Backbone as CSV, one residue per row, in Angstrom:
resi,resn,N_x,N_y,N_z,CA_x,CA_y,CA_z,C_x,C_y,C_z
1,TYR,-45.522,-24.926,30.059,-44.359,-24.375,31.188,-43.930,-23.047,30.482
2,GLN,-44.791,-22.575,29.553,-44.448,-21.240,29.051,-45.498,-20.294,29.486
3,ALA,-45.165,-18.908,29.235,-46.074,-17.886,29.591,-47.499,-18.123,29.006
4,GLU,-48.516,-17.485,29.511,-49.599,-17.472,28.988,-49.959,-17.304,27.330
5,THR,-48.990,-16.169,27.066,-48.718,-15.810,25.908,-48.352,-16.712,24.883
6,ARG,-47.644,-17.777,25.443,-47.103,-18.718,24.484,-47.419,-19.956,24.400
7,THR,-48.895,-20.144,24.912,-49.539,-21.496,25.216,-49.751,-22.285,23.858
8,ALA,-49.856,-21.469,22.589,-49.773,-22.000,21.304,-48.703,-22.170,20.330
9,LEU,-47.465,-21.700,21.169,-46.027,-21.914,20.602,-45.799,-23.278,20.035
10,ARG,-45.539,-23.410,18.973,-45.040,-24.548,18.236,-43.421,-24.814,18.089
11,VAL,-43.279,-26.331,17.864,-41.762,-26.654,17.858,-40.912,-25.782,16.862
12,VAL,-41.665,-25.965,15.619,-41.207,-25.183,14.462,-42.287,-24.213,13.972
13,GLU,-41.900,-22.943,13.438,-42.687,-21.774,13.016,-42.101,-21.018,11.907
14,PHE,-42.622,-20.580,11.083,-42.086,-20.040,9.739,-42.612,-18.659,9.897
15,GLU,-41.817,-17.749,9.843,-42.452,-16.214,10.172,-41.403,-15.307,9.470
16,ASP,-42.233,-14.424,8.571,-41.291,-13.516,7.847,-40.058,-13.981,7.123
17,GLY,-40.002,-15.092,6.695,-38.970,-15.608,5.930,-37.970,-16.227,6.689
18,ARG,-38.190,-16.496,8.124,-37.254,-17.119,8.761,-38.087,-18.311,9.461
19,THR,-37.060,-19.290,10.117,-37.566,-20.366,10.507,-37.250,-20.372,11.931
20,LYS,-38.168,-20.585,12.613,-37.869,-20.654,14.315,-38.117,-21.469,14.970
21,PHE,-36.925,-22.241,15.845,-37.102,-23.539,16.454,-37.404,-23.342,17.821
22,ASN,-38.342,-24.005,18.171,-38.738,-23.859,19.985,-38.736,-25.076,20.499
23,PRO,-37.261,-25.734,20.654,-37.505,-27.191,20.940,-37.994,-27.486,22.303
24,LEU,-38.159,-26.722,23.315,-38.811,-26.849,24.752,-40.297,-26.428,24.681
25,ALA,-40.795,-26.160,23.532,-42.175,-25.620,23.575,-43.303,-26.438,24.214
26,ALA,-42.955,-27.904,23.873,-44.132,-28.825,24.374,-43.926,-29.447,25.706
27,LEU,-42.590,-29.217,26.427,-42.320,-29.749,27.669,-42.765,-29.052,28.594
28,GLY,-43.168,-29.799,29.830,-43.625,-29.087,30.901,-42.231,-29.176,32.041
29,PRO,-42.526,-28.437,33.065,-41.435,-28.397,34.056,-40.622,-29.933,34.451
30,ALA,-41.608,-30.869,34.699,-40.861,-32.209,35.036,-40.086,-32.707,33.937
31,GLU,-40.662,-32.608,32.535,-40.004,-33.232,31.497,-38.595,-32.492,31.322
32,ILE,-38.602,-30.958,31.318,-37.368,-30.404,31.318,-36.433,-30.582,32.337
33,GLU,-36.969,-30.786,33.690,-35.856,-31.156,34.878,-35.192,-32.548,34.603
34,GLY,-36.256,-33.494,34.016,-35.704,-34.755,33.901,-34.608,-34.808,32.632
35,TRP,-34.835,-34.064,31.334,-33.932,-33.934,30.447,-32.656,-33.461,30.768
36,MET,-32.619,-32.255,31.772,-31.534,-32.053,32.219,-30.632,-33.035,33.188
37,ARG,-31.460,-33.620,34.010,-30.797,-34.632,34.875,-30.233,-35.690,34.002
38,ALA,-30.824,-36.099,32.791,-30.318,-37.189,32.164,-29.114,-36.534,31.362
39,HIS,-28.885,-35.589,30.851,-27.850,-35.022,30.356,-26.971,-34.436,31.188
40,ALA,-27.016,-34.299,32.491,-25.839,-33.894,33.436,-25.871,-32.379,33.286
41,LEU,-26.847,-31.657,32.891,-26.938,-30.046,32.650,-26.963,-29.687,34.143
42,PRO,-26.098,-28.212,34.401,-26.467,-27.611,35.817,-27.739,-26.620,35.756
43,GLU,-28.233,-26.545,36.970,-29.249,-25.564,37.051,-28.608,-24.213,36.740
44,HIS,-29.430,-23.136,36.306,-29.024,-21.845,36.093,-28.350,-21.481,37.311
45,PRO,-27.123,-20.735,37.098,-26.583,-20.397,38.417,-27.400,-19.255,39.175
46,LEU,-28.168,-18.602,38.533,-29.123,-17.447,39.303,-30.354,-18.175,40.227
47,LYS,-30.635,-19.219,39.721,-31.863,-20.212,40.576,-31.544,-20.014,42.239
48,LYS,-30.371,-20.291,42.428,-30.083,-20.199,43.985,-30.382,-19.041,44.685
49,PHE,-30.419,-17.912,43.610,-30.867,-16.535,44.457,-32.171,-16.215,44.199
50,GLY,-33.040,-17.187,43.801,-34.279,-16.632,43.680,-34.873,-16.344,42.640
51,PHE,-33.786,-16.297,41.349,-34.513,-16.057,39.799,-34.909,-17.215,39.274
52,LEU,-36.132,-17.607,39.344,-36.537,-18.871,38.997,-37.097,-18.797,37.297
53,SER,-37.175,-17.441,37.041,-37.502,-17.485,35.336,-36.634,-16.391,35.062
54,VAL,-35.425,-16.651,34.068,-34.836,-15.630,33.981,-34.747,-15.041,32.322
55,GLY,-35.016,-13.836,32.343,-35.003,-13.074,30.818,-33.776,-12.266,30.811
56,CYS,-34.022,-10.970,30.171,-32.977,-10.193,29.949,-33.194,-9.159,31.301
57,MET,-32.064,-8.213,31.753,-31.684,-7.939,33.032,-33.147,-6.958,33.438
58,PRO,-33.356,-6.135,32.625,-34.373,-5.061,33.020,-35.866,-5.609,33.361
59,CYS,-36.064,-6.847,32.873,-37.457,-7.520,33.132,-37.387,-8.749,34.007
60,THR,-36.283,-9.077,34.806,-36.217,-10.156,35.515,-35.989,-9.863,36.951
61,SER,-36.694,-10.327,37.962,-36.434,-9.922,39.656,-36.811,-11.333,40.152
62,ARG,-36.082,-11.167,41.328,-36.307,-12.424,42.458,-37.621,-12.814,42.565
63,VAL,-37.878,-14.212,42.793,-39.281,-14.513,42.985,-39.302,-15.067,44.678
64,ALA,-40.452,-14.563,45.228,-40.464,-14.705,46.402,-41.043,-16.159,46.968
65,PRO,-40.752,-16.903,48.092,-41.167,-18.333,48.442,-42.668,-17.968,48.166
66,GLY,-43.203,-19.179,47.555,-44.794,-18.952,47.356,-45.090,-18.506,46.033
67,GLU,-44.383,-17.907,45.420,-45.003,-16.963,44.441,-44.603,-18.136,43.216
68,ASP,-45.615,-17.677,42.172,-45.336,-18.259,40.944,-44.035,-18.307,40.359
69,SER,-43.483,-19.173,39.579,-42.027,-18.865,39.173,-41.878,-18.018,37.958
70,ARG,-42.908,-17.657,37.399,-42.860,-16.284,36.363,-43.026,-15.177,36.983
71,SER,-43.478,-14.926,38.265,-43.822,-13.522,38.809,-42.818,-12.898,38.994
72,GLY,-41.572,-13.212,38.712,-40.455,-12.357,38.798,-40.107,-11.651,37.349
73,ARG,-41.035,-11.863,36.433,-40.721,-11.451,35.187,-41.653,-10.179,34.969
74,TRP,-41.272,-8.698,34.383,-41.911,-8.035,34.197,-42.601,-7.547,35.294
75,ARG,-42.203,-7.410,36.532,-42.648,-7.031,37.873,-43.084,-5.732,37.733
76,GLY,-44.293,-5.668,38.556,-44.879,-4.309,38.501,-45.195,-3.582,37.189
77,GLN,-45.199,-4.308,36.200,-45.662,-3.637,34.869,-47.000,-4.665,34.228
78,ALA,-47.725,-4.053,33.240,-48.811,-4.874,32.576,-48.224,-5.558,31.700
79,LYS,-46.995,-5.468,31.382,-46.435,-6.278,30.271,-45.804,-7.682,30.804
80,THR,-46.088,-8.714,29.987,-45.684,-10.068,30.416,-44.625,-10.764,29.342
81,GLU,-44.528,-10.017,28.611,-43.881,-10.497,27.172,-42.993,-9.583,26.347
82,CYS,-41.845,-9.828,26.027,-40.913,-9.022,25.379,-41.433,-8.963,23.878
83,GLY,-41.717,-10.185,23.292,-42.551,-9.995,21.765,-41.407,-10.828,21.142
84,ILE,-40.580,-11.193,21.503,-39.407,-12.150,20.349,-40.054,-13.319,20.452
85,HIS,-40.666,-13.947,21.011,-41.155,-15.467,20.795,-42.840,-15.306,20.799
86,VAL,-43.466,-14.439,20.324,-44.685,-14.254,19.789,-44.822,-14.318,18.557
87,SER,-45.638,-15.420,17.985,-45.780,-15.389,16.530,-46.817,-14.148,15.904
88,ARG,-46.470,-13.652,14.753,-47.113,-12.659,14.442,-48.025,-13.152,13.220
89,THR,-47.471,-14.588,12.565,-48.166,-14.987,11.688,-48.501,-16.550,11.717
90,ASP,-49.417,-17.277,11.334,-49.566,-18.397,11.631,-48.598,-19.353,11.659
91,ALA,-48.394,-20.033,12.827,-47.227,-20.963,12.942,-47.776,-22.437,12.225
92,LYS,-46.561,-23.151,11.807,-46.881,-24.350,10.786,-46.056,-25.559,11.536
């Protein structure tokens, strides 16, 4: 349920003296939605306006019916990732 650039993302990573936790890295859409229901978490308020994958303001746009949920990210650009979640060293 991550971008293609994050398919190898691990739950715990050690990078440049930092420890990064990615608790949802191994979960798919159904698992995330089930966890949200089980914990009575609301949907993101922008989802009802067509924002199915929300990032920062300049890289996020609405998704048209039938489009992939991540098609609203970096629309019209070759870029697909801001880089904050891309590992630069081996994950452990």
